[in-house]
N, C-alpha and C positions, 0 to 999 in steps of 0.2 A: 843733648847735642847742640852745637852752635850752628846757626843758619848762616849761609853765605849772604853777603849783601848783594843787591841787584847788579852792581858793577862787577863783583866777583863771579856771579852766576852767568853773566852775559857771554863770556868767551866759550863756555861749555855748550851753550845753545848754538853759537855760531859754528863750533867744530862739528856738532852733530847734524846741523842743517843740511849740508850736502848729501849726507847719507839718506835723509828722509825721501829724497826723490826716487830712490830705488827700493824703498821698503814696502810699498804697496802698489797695486795696480790701479792706476787712475783711468778715468773714462777716456782721456785723450790717448792712452796707450792701446785701448781696446777698440775704439770706434774707427771706421774706415775714413781716411783723411781726404779722399778725393783724388783727382788726377795728379800725376807727377809734374813738378815744375822745375825749371833750371835755376830759378832765383826765388827765394822765399818771399821777397817783396811783391812778386806778381801774384802770390796767393793771399795777399792781405788787401782788403778793400780800403778805400779812403776813410770810411767811417771807423773801421777797425784800427787803422793807423792812429787816428786821433784818440780813440779809446785806449790803445796800448800806451801811447806816449803819455797821456794824462794819468793813467792808473798804475802802470807798471814801471814807467821810466821817469817818474817824478817831474813830468811836464818838460822833459829835456829831449827834443827831437834829435839832437846830435848823438845822445846816448842810445836812442832807439836805432838810428841809422848805423852807428858803429857796431852795435850788437848784432843787427841783422847781417851786416857785412862779415863779421866774424863767424856767425853761424853758417853762412853760405860757404865759407872756406873749410868747414869741418867735414870729416869723412863719414861720420855715423851719428845716429840718434843717441847712442849711449854717450859718445863724447860730448854732444850738445847738451844732454841732460846734466852731465857733470859740470860743464862750463856754466850753465845757467844756475845750478845749485850753488856753486862757488860764488858767482857774481851777484846773484839776487836771492839770498837765503830768506828774505822777508816775503817772497811771493807765496800766496795761498794756493797751493797746488790743486786744490779742489774747487777753486773759483771758476766761474764762467769765463772770465777774461783770460785766465791762464789756459783754460781748455781751448779757447779760440786761437791763441797764439801758438800753442803746441800743435794743434791740428795743421796750421799753416807750415810750421817747421817740419812736420812729418811728411808733408807733400814733397819736400826736397830731400830730407834725410831718412833713410830706412834703418 
């Protein structure tokens, strides 16, 4: 059998990535998120904002802010999960930093 080159294999990985957010139960889906908030940003400490911007958003505060604004406008956690999986397929869904941002998101979206 002929193996695909990395360039040929990459699209398949990207196509499958959004589905992986639904394939298993992550800690951030099971743990209690804390009190409800009307805006996700109010559930994120300054230190976590810096952490998220630097590790999840490529040191781009505008991308962080626009993503949080978009998440605030969504109607459910399932829609947010799909949005994040499509937009950020490279996120390690089992990492502590993703756990922290997802717990903040869950305080707004159920």
